[in-house]
KEGUBA-278981 format. One line per 10 residues: for each residue z negated, x, y negated of N, C-alpha, C, O. Coordinates in nm, 3 decimals. Example, Ala and Ser with C-alpha at 12.3 -4.5 7.8 and 13.67 -1.06 7.14 Angstrom:
! KEGUBA-278981
-0.780/1.319/0.569/-0.780/1.230/0.450/-0.780/1.320/0.330/-0.846/1.424/0.332 | -0.708/1.285/0.225/-0.714/1.367/0.106/-0.787/1.290/-0.003/-0.804/1.341/-0.114 $
//
This chain:
! KEGUBA-278981
-14.629/6.377/-12.128/-14.724/6.477/-12.085/-14.686/6.530/-11.947/-14.687/6.651/-11.924 | -14.653/6.437/-11.855/-14.615/6.480/-11.720/-14.491/6.568/-11.723/-14.482/6.665/-11.648 | -14.394/6.534/-11.809/-14.273/6.615/-11.822/-14.306/6.755/-11.872/-14.248/6.854/-11.828 | -14.400/6.763/-11.964/-14.439/6.894/-12.018/-14.507/6.979/-11.910/-14.480/7.099/-11.900 | -14.592/6.919/-11.831/-14.656/6.993/-11.721/-14.549/7.040/-11.623/-14.552/7.155/-11.578 | -14.457/6.952/-11.589/-14.350/6.987/-11.495/-14.265/7.101/-11.550/-14.234/7.195/-11.476 | -14.226/7.095/-11.678/-14.141/7.199/-11.735/-14.216/7.331/-11.750/-14.156/7.439/-11.738 | -14.346/7.324/-11.777/-14.425/7.446/-11.795/-14.463/7.512/-11.663/-14.469/7.635/-11.654 | -14.490/7.431/-11.561/-14.543/7.486/-11.436/-14.446/7.476/-11.319/-14.462/7.546/-11.219 | -14.347/7.389/-11.332/-14.257/7.366/-11.219/-14.317/7.275/-11.114/-14.261/7.260/-11.005 $
-14.428/7.215/-11.144/-14.498/7.127/-11.050/-14.504/6.985/-11.104/-14.511/6.963/-11.225 | -14.501/6.890/-11.013/-14.525/6.752/-11.052/-14.675/6.730/-11.060/-14.750/6.762/-10.968 | -14.717/6.676/-11.170/-14.859/6.646/-11.188/-14.888/6.508/-11.131/-14.810/6.415/-11.151 | -14.997/6.495/-11.062/-15.032/6.363/-11.009/-15.075/6.269/-11.122/-15.136/6.312/-11.220 | -15.045/6.145/-11.106/-15.092/6.046/-11.202/-15.230/6.003/-11.154/-15.243/5.932/-11.055 | -15.331/6.046/-11.227/-15.469/6.017/-11.191/-15.543/5.977/-11.317/-15.520/6.033/-11.424 | -15.631/5.881/-11.304/-15.711/5.845/-11.420/-15.817/5.952/-11.443/-15.852/6.027/-11.353 | -15.866/5.957/-11.565/-15.969/6.055/-11.601/-16.097/6.017/-11.526/-16.141/5.903/-11.532 | -16.156/6.114/-11.457/-16.276/6.083/-11.378/-16.398/6.058/-11.466/-16.413/6.116/-11.573 | -16.484/5.969/-11.417/-16.612/5.944/-11.483/-16.722/5.961/-11.379/-16.707/5.918/-11.264 $
-16.830/6.021/-11.419/-16.941/6.041/-11.327/-16.918/6.163/-11.240/-16.805/6.210/-11.225 | -17.023/6.213/-11.183/-17.017/6.336/-11.104/-16.935/6.318/-10.977/-16.861/6.408/-10.939 | -16.946/6.204/-10.911/-16.873/6.185/-10.786/-16.721/6.180/-10.808/-16.646/6.242/-10.733 | -16.676/6.106/-10.909/-16.534/6.103/-10.938/-16.484/6.239/-10.983/-16.374/6.280/-10.947 | -16.565/6.310/-11.061/-16.525/6.442/-11.108/-16.508/6.538/-10.991/-16.411/6.613/-10.986 | -16.600/6.536/-10.898/-16.591/6.622/-10.780/-16.468/6.585/-10.697/-16.397/6.674/-10.649 | -16.442/6.456/-10.681/-16.323/6.413/-10.609/-16.196/6.461/-10.678/-16.101/6.504/-10.611 | -16.193/6.453/-10.809/-16.079/6.500/-10.887/-16.062/6.650/-10.871/-15.950/6.699/-10.850 | -16.172/6.724/-10.880/-16.165/6.869/-10.862/-16.106/6.906/-10.726/-16.019/6.991/-10.717 | -16.155/6.841/-10.622/-16.106/6.869/-10.488/-15.957/6.841/-10.475/-15.882/6.919/-10.417 $
-15.916/6.726/-10.531/-15.773/6.689/-10.526/-15.689/6.790/-10.602/-15.583/6.832/-10.554 | -15.732/6.830/-10.720/-15.658/6.929/-10.797/-15.655/7.064/-10.726/-15.555/7.135/-10.732 | -15.763/7.099/-10.660/-15.766/7.223/-10.583/-15.663/7.221/-10.471/-15.597/7.321/-10.446 | -15.650/7.106/-10.404/-15.550/7.091/-10.298/-15.409/7.102/-10.355/-15.325/7.174/-10.301 | -15.384/7.031/-10.464/-15.250/7.026/-10.523/-15.206/7.163/-10.572/-15.090/7.202/-10.554 | -15.296/7.235/-10.633/-15.260/7.363/-10.694/-15.277/7.482/-10.600/-15.240/7.594/-10.634 | -15.333/7.457/-10.483/-15.360/7.569/-10.392/-15.477/7.654/-10.439/-15.487/7.771/-10.404 | -15.563/7.595/-10.517/-15.677/7.668/-10.573/-15.808/7.604/-10.531/-15.899/7.585/-10.612 | -15.818/7.570/-10.403/-15.938/7.503/-10.352/-16.063/7.588/-10.373/-16.171/7.534/-10.395 | -16.049/7.720/-10.367/-16.164/7.807/-10.387/-16.217/7.797/-10.529/-16.338/7.795/-10.551 $
-16.128/7.791/-10.626/-16.168/7.777/-10.766/-16.232/7.640/-10.788/-16.334/7.628/-10.856 | -16.170/7.537/-10.731/-16.224/7.402/-10.743/-16.363/7.393/-10.681/-16.451/7.326/-10.735 | -16.383/7.460/-10.569/-16.512/7.458/-10.502/-16.619/7.525/-10.589/-16.732/7.476/-10.599 | -16.584/7.637/-10.653/-16.679/7.703/-10.744/-16.713/7.611/-10.861/-16.829/7.599/-10.900 | -16.610/7.547/-10.917/-16.634/7.457/-11.029/-16.720/7.339/-10.987/-16.804/7.293/-11.063 | -16.700/7.292/-10.865/-16.785/7.184/-10.813/-16.931/7.226/-10.813/-17.019/7.149/-10.852 | -16.957/7.348/-10.768/-17.095/7.398/-10.769/-17.152/7.404/-10.909/-17.267/7.366/-10.931 | -17.071/7.453/-11.005/-17.116/7.458/-11.144/-17.145/7.318/-11.197/-17.246/7.295/-11.264 | -17.055/7.224/-11.166/-17.071/7.086/-11.216/-17.196/7.021/-11.158/-17.272/6.955/-11.230 | -17.217/7.039/-11.029/-17.336/6.980/-10.966/-17.464/7.042/-11.022/-17.563/6.972/-11.042 $
-17.461/7.173/-11.047/-17.578/7.240/-11.106/-17.605/7.188/-11.247/-17.720/7.163/-11.283 | -17.499/7.172/-11.325/-17.515/7.121/-11.461/-17.568/6.978/-11.460/-17.653/6.942/-11.541 | -17.518/6.897/-11.369/-17.566/6.759/-11.357/-17.715/6.759/-11.319/-17.793/6.682/-11.375 | -17.752/6.844/-11.226/-17.893/6.851/-11.184/-17.981/6.894/-11.302/-18.091/6.842/-11.318 | -17.933/6.988/-11.384/-18.010/7.030/-11.502/-18.021/6.915/-11.602/-18.127/6.893/-11.661 | -17.910/6.840/-11.621/-17.913/6.724/-11.710/-18.019/6.624/-11.663/-18.099/6.576/-11.743 | -18.018/6.592/-11.535/-18.114/6.497/-11.481/-18.256/6.548/-11.500/-18.345/6.473/-11.541 | -18.278/6.674/-11.471/-18.412/6.732/-11.484/-18.460/6.727/-11.630/-18.576/6.694/-11.656 | -18.371/6.761/-11.723/-18.408/6.761/-11.866/-18.439/6.621/-11.918/-18.520/6.605/-12.009 | -18.376/6.521/-11.862/-18.386/6.386/-11.917/-18.465/6.287/-11.833/-18.488/6.174/-11.877 $
-18.507/6.327/-11.716/-18.578/6.235/-11.627/-18.703/6.177/-11.691/-18.732/6.058/-11.676 | -18.778/6.258/-11.763/-18.904/6.211/-11.822/-18.881/6.093/-11.917/-18.964/6.003/-11.925 | -18.769/6.094/-11.989/-18.738/5.984/-12.082/-18.705/5.854/-12.012/-18.731/5.746/-12.065 | -18.649/5.863/-11.892/-18.599/5.745/-11.823/-18.684/5.699/-11.705/-18.671/5.585/-11.659 | -18.771/5.786/-11.656/-18.853/5.755/-11.540/-18.923/5.621/-11.556/-18.993/5.598/-11.655 | -18.903/5.534/-11.459/-18.970/5.404/-11.453/-18.929/5.305/-11.563/-18.993/5.201/-11.577 | -18.826/5.335/-11.639/-18.776/5.238/-11.737/-18.694/5.132/-11.664/-18.626/5.160/-11.565 | -18.702/5.012/-11.713/-18.614/4.905/-11.665/-18.502/4.893/-11.766/-18.527/4.878/-11.886 | -18.380/4.899/-11.719/-18.264/4.903/-11.807/-18.174/4.784/-11.780/-18.139/4.757/-11.665 | -18.135/4.714/-11.886/-18.036/4.607/-11.875/-17.901/4.665/-11.915/-17.889/4.728/-12.020 $
-17.801/4.644/-11.834/-17.668/4.698/-11.860/-17.570/4.583/-11.873/-17.556/4.500/-11.783 | -17.503/4.579/-11.986/-17.397/4.480/-12.010/-17.274/4.557/-12.052/-17.282/4.646/-12.137 | -17.159/4.525/-11.995/-17.040/4.602/-12.026/-16.916/4.514/-12.029/-16.909/4.411/-11.962 | -16.822/4.555/-12.107/-16.690/4.491/-12.106/-16.585/4.592/-12.060/-16.465/4.568/-12.072 | -16.630/4.703/-12.007/-16.540/4.805/-11.955/-16.472/4.751/-11.831/-16.536/4.692/-11.744 | -16.342/4.770/-11.824/-16.266/4.719/-11.711/-16.276/4.810/-11.588/-16.236/4.771/-11.479 | -16.327/4.927/-11.606/-16.339/5.021/-11.496/-16.473/5.007/-11.426/-16.565/4.943/-11.476 | -16.480/5.068/-11.313/-16.602/5.069/-11.234/-16.711/5.146/-11.310/-16.687/5.257/-11.358 | -16.828/5.088/-11.321/-16.939/5.154/-11.390/-17.048/5.199/-11.293/-17.160/5.228/-11.333 | -17.014/5.206/-11.165/-17.112/5.252/-11.066/-17.166/5.390/-11.100/-17.283/5.419/-11.075 $
-17.082/5.475/-11.157/-17.125/5.610/-11.194/-17.242/5.604/-11.291/-17.335/5.685/-11.283 | -17.238/5.507/-11.383/-17.344/5.494/-11.483/-17.473/5.447/-11.417/-17.581/5.497/-11.448 | -17.460/5.351/-11.328/-17.577/5.301/-11.255/-17.635/5.410/-11.166/-17.757/5.423/-11.155 | -17.548/5.490/-11.103/-17.595/5.602/-11.021/-17.672/5.702/-11.106/-17.776/5.753/-11.064 | -17.622/5.731/-11.226/-17.689/5.826/-11.315/-17.826/5.773/-11.356/-17.925/5.846/-11.356 | -17.831/5.644/-11.392/-17.961/5.585/-11.427/-18.059/5.596/-11.310/-18.177/5.626/-11.330 | -18.010/5.571/-11.191/-18.094/5.583/-11.073/-18.142/5.726/-11.055/-18.260/5.748/-11.026 | -18.052/5.824/-11.071/-18.091/5.964/-11.060/-18.197/6.001/-11.164/-18.283/6.085/-11.139 | -18.189/5.937/-11.280/-18.286/5.963/-11.386/-18.418/5.891/-11.366/-18.513/5.913/-11.441 | -18.424/5.806/-11.264/-18.550/5.738/-11.234/-18.564/5.602/-11.299/-18.670/5.540/-11.290 $
-18.458/5.555/-11.365/-18.462/5.423/-11.428/-18.425/5.317/-11.326/-18.366/5.347/-11.222 | -18.459/5.194/-11.355/-18.426/5.081/-11.267/-18.329/4.989/-11.339/-18.369/4.908/-11.423 | -18.200/5.002/-11.307/-18.104/4.912/-11.373/-18.115/4.771/-11.319/-18.042/4.682/-11.363 $
//
């Protein structure tokens, strides 16, 4: 995949894991904006992403407000994004 990006664009693509959660996604957008010289586009996308996340939270808050949630995972990656989302939704993990 990296070779294909390099041959198509003439640029080396950074090896980055796929972002999860709004904070990692925003960090990824900013980094890609820096790498590609398209920080303005990345900044606009960040605004769209944050707005969409806020709409998601608003639409779903009533379902999660004041719920107590037990979370068990075997995921090897950081799941803080999931706990942050539950918190934003008003649940208590």
